[in-house]
C-alpha positions in Angstrom: 70.9 101.8 -41.9 73.0 104.8 -40.9 73.7 107.3 -43.7 77.4 106.9 -43.2 77.2 103.1 -43.8 74.9 103.6 -46.6 77.3 105.9 -48.5 80.2 103.6 -47.6 78.3 100.6 -49.1 77.8 102.5 -52.3 81.5 102.8 -52.7 82.0 106.5 -51.9 84.8 105.6 -49.5 85.6 104.1 -46.0 83.4 105.1 -43.2 86.1 107.6 -42.1 86.3 109.0 -45.6 82.4 109.4 -45.7 82.4 111.0 -42.3 84.8 113.6 -43.8 82.4 114.2 -46.6 79.7 115.2 -44.1 82.1 117.6 -42.3 82.9 119.1 -45.6 79.3 119.7 -46.4 79.3 117.4 -49.5 76.2 115.6 -48.5 72.9 117.4 -48.8 69.2 117.0 -49.4 67.5 117.7 -52.7 67.0 121.3 -51.7 70.7 121.8 -51.0 70.5 121.7 -47.2 73.5 120.1 -45.6 72.8 116.6 -44.1 74.5 115.2 -40.9 75.5 111.6 -40.4 72.6 110.9 -38.0 69.9 112.3 -40.4 67.6 109.8 -42.0 66.3 111.2 -45.3 64.6 109.2 -48.0 66.9 107.5 -50.5 65.8 110.0 -53.4 66.4 113.0 -51.1 70.1 112.6 -50.7 72.7 114.2 -52.8 76.5 113.9 -52.9 78.2 116.7 -54.5 74.8 117.6 -55.9 74.3 114.3 -57.5 71.5 111.7 -56.6 72.6 108.5 -55.1 73.1 105.4 -57.1 70.4 102.8 -57.0 70.3 100.7 -53.8 71.4 97.2 -53.5 69.6 95.1 -56.1 70.7 97.1 -59.3 71.0 95.6 -62.7 72.9 97.4 -65.5 73.7 96.8 -69.1 77.2 97.5 -70.4 78.3 97.5 -74.1 81.6 95.8 -73.6 84.3 96.7 -76.2 86.7 94.0 -77.3 90.0 94.2 -75.4 88.4 94.4 -71.9 88.4 91.7 -69.2 85.5 90.8 -67.0 87.5 90.9 -63.8 88.5 93.1 -61.0 92.1 91.9 -60.7 93.4 90.7 -64.2 96.1 92.7 -65.9 95.1 95.0 -68.6 91.9 96.9 -69.3 89.0 95.9 -67.1 85.3 96.4 -67.6 85.0 98.1 -64.2 87.1 100.9 -65.7 84.1 101.8 -67.9 81.9 102.5 -64.8 82.2 105.1 -62.0 85.1 104.1 -59.8 82.9 103.8 -56.8 80.9 100.9 -58.5 83.9 98.5 -58.0 83.8 99.3 -54.2 80.1 98.6 -53.7 78.8 96.2 -51.0 77.2 93.9 -51.9 79.7 93.4 -54.8 78.8 94.5 -58.3 79.6 91.3 -60.3 79.5 90.5 -64.0 76.7 88.1 -64.9 78.8 85.4 -66.5 81.8 86.5 -68.6 82.6 87.6 -72.2 86.2 86.8 -73.0 88.6 89.6 -73.6 88.2 89.8 -77.4 84.4 89.4 -77.4 82.3 92.6 -77.4 78.6 93.2 -76.7 76.0 93.0 -74.1 77.3 92.4 -70.6 75.0 92.4 -67.6 76.2 93.4 -64.1 74.4 93.1 -60.9 74.8 93.2 -57.0 71.8 90.8 -56.6 73.2 87.4 -56.0 69.8 85.6 -56.5 69.2 87.3 -59.8 72.7 86.4 -61.0 72.3 82.8 -60.2 68.9 82.7 -61.9 70.3 84.3 -65.0 73.3 81.8 -65.3 71.6 78.8 -64.0 71.7 76.0 -66.7 67.9 75.5 -65.7 67.0 78.9 -67.3 68.2 78.1 -70.8 68.2 81.9 -71.3 68.9 82.5 -74.9 71.9 84.4 -75.9 72.5 85.8 -79.3 76.1 86.1 -80.9 77.1 87.6 -84.1 80.3 85.8 -85.4 82.7 86.8 -88.2 84.5 83.7 -89.5 87.8 83.1 -91.1 86.4 80.7 -93.7 83.1 80.6 -95.7 80.2 78.7 -94.2 79.9 75.2 -95.8 76.1 75.1 -95.3 75.7 72.1 -93.0 76.7 74.0 -89.8 73.0 74.9 -88.9 72.0 71.1 -88.9 75.0 70.1 -86.9 74.4 72.8 -84.2 70.7 72.1 -84.1 71.1 68.4 -83.7 71.9 68.4 -79.9 74.5 65.7 -80.6 77.6 67.9 -81.1 80.4 67.2 -78.5 83.1 69.7 -77.9 86.7 68.5 -77.1 87.1 67.5 -73.3 83.3 67.8 -72.7 81.3 64.7 -71.5 77.9 65.9 -72.6 76.6 67.0 -76.0 75.7 70.7 -76.5 72.0 71.7 -76.3 70.5 72.5 -79.7 71.5 75.9 -81.1 70.1 78.0 -83.9 72.4 79.3 -86.6 71.3 81.9 -89.1 73.6 82.6 -92.0 74.0 86.4 -92.4 76.6 86.2 -95.2 79.2 83.6 -96.4 81.6 84.4 -93.5 79.0 86.0 -91.0 76.7 84.0 -88.8 74.2 84.7 -86.1 74.1 82.0 -83.4 71.6 81.6 -80.6 72.7 79.5 -77.7 70.7 78.2 -74.6 73.5 77.4 -72.4 77.0 79.0 -71.5 79.9 76.8 -71.7 83.6 78.0 -71.7 84.4 79.8 -75.0 81.3 78.0 -76.5 80.8 79.8 -79.7 84.5 79.7 -80.7 84.8 76.0 -79.8 81.6 75.1 -81.8 82.9 76.7 -85.1 86.4 75.1 -84.4 84.5 71.8 -84.2 83.2 72.2 -87.7 86.6 73.3 -89.1 86.3 77.1 -88.8 87.8 79.9 -86.8 86.0 83.0 -85.3 87.9 86.2 -86.0 85.3 88.6 -84.3 82.5 87.7 -81.9 79.8 90.2 -80.6 76.9 89.3 -78.2 73.9 91.3 -79.2 71.0 90.0 -76.9 70.5 88.0 -73.7 67.0 86.8 -73.1 64.5 89.5 -73.8 67.2 92.2 -73.7 69.2 93.7 -76.6 71.8 96.5 -76.8 69.7 98.5 -78.9 71.4 102.0 -79.6 73.6 101.8 -76.5 77.1 103.0 -77.7 80.2 100.9 -77.3 81.8 101.4 -74.0 78.6 102.9 -72.5 76.3 101.5 -69.7 72.9 102.2 -68.3 70.6 101.1 -65.5 67.9 98.7 -66.3 64.3 99.3 -65.1 62.1 96.8 -63.3 60.1 96.0 -66.6 63.5 95.3 -68.4 64.4 93.0 -65.6 61.2 91.2 -66.0 61.6 91.1 -69.8 65.0 89.5 -69.5 63.3 86.1 -68.9 60.7 86.3 -71.7 60.9 83.2 -73.9 63.3 81.3 -71.5 62.5 77.9 -70.1 60.5 77.9 -66.8 62.7 77.5 -63.7 
């Protein structure tokens, strides 16, 4: 692929804008030598304004989403893409969120431009565990864990019962819930079904990945080993 198209696909601008970057001498090799549009250096040898290129297509990143941000490129208000370099929203293939966290839910959000990986993660067949920390309006009664684990709980407007889910009581009004599917507003609707209300919700883990010490509002690229570890403990495809 020509270097102009490569940089355009990475979101640095239109081909015309990228061509101007070459004329301005902003594209160099690792030694600082100016590159030209018809050069064919290795990916790791290209610099734009002195910085290495972003990963090629196939990237996977983790974002610690704050509450108040929407998983969209077009909705009104604050968008998760505002927490990333602006060029990331212009990449081709498109960088997409892997599923969605609603506006008021914080925590681990995965993003990728790998369509096959995205569908593997969100596929109902994967049953990839997702861990949520919920703060509740009312104290837990004590029977919620059995209800959620039964595999018989039906949500309003649903036609099939939920898969069994594991509830761990952290305090009287705090619970850790592990799901193996991803229905619309599932955690909030589950607690509503047992007469409670979620006042704060945070996703702390997906598959074999957890946020760790990643600060709120920050992101980082994931390595190949972390990608593989994502599916540890999930049901086989």
